[in-house]
C-alpha positions in Angstrom: -51.1 2.9 72.9 -48.8 0.0 73.3 -49.5 -3.6 74.4 -47.0 -2.9 77.2 -48.9 0.1 78.5 -50.0 -0.3 82.1 -52.9 2.2 81.8 -55.7 3.2 79.5 -58.2 6.1 79.5 -61.4 6.0 77.5 -62.5 9.2 75.8 -65.0 10.7 73.4 -62.8 10.3 70.4 -60.6 7.3 70.7 -58.8 5.3 68.0 -60.3 2.1 69.4 -64.0 2.2 68.9 -64.6 0.0 72.1 -62.8 2.6 74.2 -65.0 5.6 73.3 -67.3 7.3 75.9 -70.5 5.3 76.5 -73.8 7.0 77.1 -76.7 5.6 79.0 -80.4 6.5 79.5 -79.9 6.4 83.2 -79.1 8.9 86.0 -75.9 9.1 88.1 -77.4 6.9 90.9 -78.3 4.1 88.5 -74.7 4.1 87.1 -73.3 4.2 90.7 -75.5 1.2 91.7 -74.5 -0.8 88.6 -70.8 -0.1 89.3 -71.2 -1.1 92.9 -72.8 -4.4 91.8 -70.0 -5.0 89.2 -67.4 -4.3 91.9 -69.0 -6.7 94.3 -69.3 -9.5 91.7 -65.7 -9.0 90.4 -64.1 -8.8 93.9 -63.3 -5.1 93.6 -63.9 -2.5 96.2 -65.4 0.9 95.8 -63.1 3.1 97.8 -64.5 6.5 97.3 -67.4 8.2 95.5 -67.3 11.9 94.8 -70.8 12.9 93.6 -69.8 16.5 93.1 -67.2 15.7 90.5 -68.7 12.4 89.3 -65.7 10.3 90.2 -65.8 6.7 91.6 -62.5 5.2 92.7 -62.5 1.4 92.6 -59.5 -0.8 93.6 -58.9 -4.5 93.0 -56.0 -6.9 93.3 -53.3 -5.5 91.0 -55.2 -2.6 89.4 -57.4 0.5 90.0 -60.2 2.0 88.1 -61.5 5.6 88.2 -64.9 5.9 86.7 -65.9 9.4 85.5 -69.7 9.7 85.4 -71.0 12.8 83.9 -74.8 13.4 84.0 -75.6 15.3 80.8 -79.3 15.5 81.5 -81.5 14.0 84.2 -81.9 10.9 82.0 -78.6 10.8 80.1 -75.2 9.9 81.6 -71.8 9.6 80.1 -69.2 7.1 81.5 -65.4 7.1 81.0 -62.8 4.9 82.7 -59.2 5.3 83.6 -57.7 1.8 84.3 -54.2 1.5 85.8 -52.4 -1.8 86.5 -49.7 -2.0 89.1 -47.2 -4.0 86.9 -44.3 -3.3 84.7 -46.0 -4.5 81.4 -49.7 -4.2 80.8 -50.1 -6.7 77.9 -53.4 -5.1 76.9 -55.0 -5.9 80.3 -56.0 -2.2 81.0 -57.9 -2.0 77.6 -59.5 -5.4 78.2 -60.6 -4.4 81.7 -62.2 -1.1 80.4 -64.0 -3.0 77.6 -65.2 -5.6 80.1 -66.6 -2.8 82.4 -68.4 -1.2 79.4 -69.8 -4.6 78.4 -71.1 -5.1 81.9 -72.6 -1.6 82.1 -74.2 -2.0 78.7 -76.0 -5.2 79.8 -77.2 -3.6 83.1 -78.2 -0.1 82.0 -80.0 1.4 79.1 -77.2 1.8 76.6 -77.7 4.8 74.3 -74.5 4.9 72.2 -71.0 6.1 71.9 -69.5 9.5 70.7 -72.9 11.3 71.0 -71.6 14.7 71.9 -68.6 15.3 69.6 -68.0 19.0 69.2 
């Protein structure tokens, strides 16, 4: 991952600890409501919600976010992000945006941990 990269994707096992999958003691709807609130406060727009596949598409001025919300149990939900900036050079902005989103979710939901279901 280069500082010039225009996109970042969080995942279960990531070199950067802050970009690992986050788990919450909340259901899908709680996470969706939190993401809607974050989008509203940060001048982003939720364009599409696919509850069947757990994908939430958010767009803002100059970048897009796809939140992948996977409900593990009725009270445990995993969240990953794919952040893509519409620029030539990213200068770590995608990583910073994903970390910012996780920090906001951590403060709004019941954060459980990271990397909880490594095979």
